[in-house]
C-alpha positions, 0 to 999 in steps of 0.5 A: 499499499502506498504511504501517505507522503506526509507521513513519510516526510514526518518520519524523515524530518529532523525536528531539530531543523524542520522549523520553516513556517509558511504564511500565505495570502490571497491578495488582489494582484497576487498569491503571496507565500512567505517562508520564515525561520532560516538564516540561509535558504537552500532551495531550487526551482523547476518549471515544467509547463503549468507546474512549478516544483520547489525543493526546500528544506526545513518546512514543518509537516504541519505547514506542508499539510496546510499547503496541500489543503490550500485553495486559491483562484490562481492555483489549481492544486498544491501537492507535496512529495519527498525531494532531494536530500529528504527535503520537501518537493512542493509542486504548485499547478498554476491556472492558465496565464499565471506566472511564478516569481521568487525572491529572498529578503535579509532582514528579516530573512524570508523566501518569497513566492508570488503567483500573479497573472501574466497578462496586463490588466485590461483597461475599462473602456470609456462610455460611448456617446450616443447620437442624441448626446452628440447632437445635443452638444453640437450644432446641427450638421448642415449637410443632408447626409450628416443630418440623415445620420444624426436623425437615426436614433437608438430604436432603429438598427444600430451599427457600430461605426464610430469615427473619431470625432472630437468631444470634450473628453479628458485623459482615459484612466483605469476605473480599477487602481492597480493594487499594491501588495506591499504598503497600499495603506501608505498613501503618502509614500512615507516608506520611501523616506530616508534618513541621512545615515542611510545614504552611502555618499559614494554609491552614486559613483558606481552608476556614472558609467551606466546607460543614463535612461532619460524617462519621457518628459510629461508635456502639457497636454493640448486638449483635445489629444489623440487619446481624446479622439479615441475615447469620444467617438460618436456612434452612427446608424444606417436605417434599414432598406431592403436592398443589397446595397444597404445590407453590404453597407451595414455589414461593413459597418457591423465588421468595423464595429466588431474591430474586424479591420482587415476583413472590413478592408477586404469586404470594402473591395467587394463593395466597390466592385459591385457599387463603384458609386453609392449614396453611402460614399461619404460615410464609407470613405471616412469609414475606410480612413478610420480603418487604416487609422485604427490599424496604425493605432493598434499595430503602429505600422507606418503603411497604415498611418500613411493610408489614413492620412491620405484618405483623411486629406482626400475626404476634406477635398472631396467633402468640403462642406463636411460638418466634421472638416475642422475636426478632421483637419485638426486630427491629421495634424494631431496624428502627425504630431503623435507619430513624431513627424513634427515637420509634416505636423507643423506644416499642416498646422500652419496650413489650417491656422490662418482662420482665427474663427476655426473651431480649433485655432487655439489648440492648433497654435499650441500644437505649433508651439509643440512642434517647434519645441520638439524640433528644438526651435526654442525661440519660435516655440516661446513666441507661439506660447507667449501669443496664446498666453496674452490672447487666449485666457482659457489656455493661458495657464497651459501655455505658461506651464509649457514654456518650461517643457520647451526648455527641457527638451532644448536641454537647458535644464536650469532655465526649465526649472526657472520657468516652471517656478515662475509658472507656479507663482503665476498661476497657483490656482491651476496646480491641478493641471501642473503635473508636468511641472511636478514630474519634469522638475523631479526628472531634471534634478535626478538628471543634475544628480540632486537625488535627495531633492529628486526623490522628494519631488517624485514622492510629491508627484505620486501624492498629488497625482496618484493615478497619473499616466506617468505614475509608473515612471515616478515610481521606477525613478524612486526605485533607482534613486534609492539604489544610487543613494546606497540605501539598503538592498532590501529597500531597493528590492521593495521599491522595484517589487512595487513598481513591477507589481503596481504598474505591470506591463509599463516600461517602468515595470520592465526596468524594475524587473531587470534590476531584480533579475540581474541581482539574482542571475548568479543563483538562477538555473540555466534555463531560467537565466535563458528565459530572463535574457530573452525577456530583457531583449524582447520586451525592451520598451524601445518606443517609450524610452530612448536608448533602452535597447542599449541598456538591455544589451549591457544587462544581458552581458552583465548576466552572462558575466556574473554567471561566469559565462565570459565567452557569451558576454565578450561576444555581445560587447565585442560586437557592439564595439566593432559596430559602434565606434562613434557610440557615446556608450563606447567607453562603457562597452570597453570598461565592461570588456576589461571587467569580463576579461579581468574576471576570467583571469582572476577565476583562472588564477583562483583555480590555480590555473596560473599558466592558462591565466597568463596565456589568456592575458598574453592573447588579449594584451594587444587587442582588447586589453591594450588600454586597460587601466584597471589596477586589479588586472595588473595585481592579479597577473602579479599573483599569477607570475608569483605562483609560478615563481617568476618573481621578477615578472610578478614584481613588474606587475605589482609595481605597475598596479602600485604606480597606477594607484598612486596617480588616482585622486580621491574621487577616482579612488572611490570610483575604483573601489566600487568597481574593481577587486578591493586592492589597496597600497598595503596589499601591493606593498606587501606583495612586492616585499615578498617578491623581493624577499625571495630574490634576496633583495632585502633592501627593497623588501624592507622599503616596501615592508615599512610602506605598509601603513595599516597592518590592522586592516590586512586579512589573516593570511596577509598579516601572517606574510607580513610578519613572517617577512618582516621578522626574516628581513630584520633577522637578516639585517641583524635587527634581532629585537625587532624580529622578535617583536614580529615573530611573537606577534605571530605566536599571539595571532596563532595561539590555539593552532599549534601547527602554525606555531612550529615555524615562529618558535623555531625562528625565535630560537634561532635569533636568541642563538644569534644573540648568544642567549642559549637558555632562551634558544633552547627553550623555544627549541624544545617548544617547537619539538613538543609541538611537532611531537603532538601534532598529526605528522600528515598535516605538517610541512615536512620540509619545515619539520626536518629543518626544525628537528635538525636545528634542534639536534645541532643546538643541543649537541653544541651545548653538550646535551648529547642524549637530547640531541641523539634522541632528536636525530633518532626522531628524524630518522623515525619520521622520514624513513621510507620517504623521499627525504634524504637522511644521509647527513642525519645518519652521519651526524647521529653516528658522530655523536656516538663516535665523539662519545667513544661509543664506537659500536653505536657509531658503526651500527648507525653509519653501516646504514648509510650504504642503503641511502642514496647520494650518501657516498660523501657521508660514508667516506667521512664515516669511514675515515673517522673509523680508520683514523680511530683505528690508526690512533689506537694502534699508535697508542699501543706502539707508544706504550710498548717496553723498550727492546720488545719486538712485534 
């Protein structure tokens, strides 16, 4: 019988670590899961169609049971299985068009999952204006056809033709606000207040070389706009007649009303073949123009735009008495303007601005000022706005508010701010219409790097205009400013998450999503990383934000780089440099290339692939690394050469890094610290001291040691190197007291690590011996031998052990402690017999001790083993000479002692 999975998990879980709790909330915008209880999260995610599987350790069985019973409109089912290493494998089966998003927070430590709709929230359509409402608001149409159309009321047949006839109207807004899942109760946006102590004053330097994305300025609206055209359309009807012409006309209107634009055009072709002329020609002609117009608004294809504008112009010529002629003429100019064809728009508006009695004369003048503004003809734009302000009171405040926009577009930012301030003083009662001033002033202060003021102004903009069409940009800019100011990454993450959820589908949401994903790219699975890269490339809002395509390209390169996929990052950056030699981002691309190549060299060095690192450098040094000024590059290459014992070459790179570092001013050094590996002068001086010491250049080694100013800031390994070299240099320079101080510092530092204390004890003993302080020398020597005896021999440096024991034996022998010396020599032979360590000199010295104490038999036994040692010829010969000399001496003594006259 199949065991219940929860029962299995309960049996396998260790209650000591099964402490993760799960909080779940069904919110308006997302289904939210918070996992708490661990400081570090070990989990991985697999996505397979609609199923997302999360393997996570530590979730309590009770929480797993609650998850299995969880019901939600976005989740079809939650199931639990045993995952890797007895962890829980939680499977979320999502409903249609749902997305799954995971992230972590540090304080408090949480693992968070959100499930939300992957489709943008649909906008609620504005209310349609009926024929009766339209007729009651406007003067009665003069043409017969227009009167006939206006007389058709709603109890007749209703056909869905809605030409873009202008009314009063306003900006279309979503009836339903986006829901903020984070801090939706904070209407004053106090969550974005920051104290001075939260700011890192140098953090902005890290962002100086980024692609600076300028958000689109919010321009003073000229009413009616193109959106007003679309949101204030009149509904027309054709009265039923029992003939084919009437039926096909009504069919065309129905197809258009159902937004089947392609079918409408095809059917229109059939209609013209059958009815080359028709009593419905006027309405059908504008119907065709509107069909192309709506296709352009939907797909933004220029061919549809040109067709629509051509037909509108033809309509004005063919039907000069049309009651809609002023509106259509105005619509043509506005369409040109919205399509960013400012010269065509200006020419058109100039052609229709001669009649001051025309319905849209002053709107036309406002648009002419807008055209001059976008063409950066500042004086002409200001001249038009001044005329409007002085002669048409209804537009006085709008024309005044627009003056700052003119300077903003011309990049005269200080003048723009001055104009905005003057406008607010002059028209204080019209602040509700001054959203452009609030937003653009905040954006100008951002561009001028006054980040704190910009943050305050974007908060004021959101408080004053919470439902504004540029609110998403303001929220996105706040998230960016928090990052630039260097506040906690938790706060930056929250601001980006809020932008992402609150304004899904907007350019600002895209940028926040990119920021979040780039930050977590290193931990992504390959499949997820490819998906994220595809989204960054394909979803970039190129129409809304200038230069966002290059921004996206650099972010993709960053993802590859942080994931150590260096070849892919290089390919993107190399291609950009080759194809964009005049780009303002060329230096940025090169700096990223230097970063990628340096990172790869560093990885090779850290993996002990030093020769590969050097070969990689040599391959690129005359091409992509030719103008590289990074200091860490030279330092890393110095390490590579040092590790393969090419100390002269290593010193050259360290000297080069030191020279570059000394040439930096304070601000350049701050930039370097933010963008390179943490290397300072002390680290380089220490490396140079080490290399010169290895080459026995004690003078230079000593100079660089003396230049290490902040020993306390060195890491543990560097502190050890510093003290060892300092002690040895001072020892060789006979500065014994200084050397002893350095070595005893090492002893304090390594207290509790006996295997590391052997060398400093040995060196201290040697220095005391040089000072002829025999008692202290013997004391420290005995300490070193005791540590060797108490440690695991396998973990010790064998060369050091042999050297220390040999020195100690010689020291004891010199001080006539022969038995101790013999014991130490025997210890060496015992430890190293069977290894590659040469023992001939040790066996000779041990035998010599026996020999000098007249233990000839003992000496002979030890020296006899020299025949088995490699390279022992010299030592064996010396031993044999000692024995031969002893025998000759004995023979001579006997001869001298023989009585006179005695023969042999």
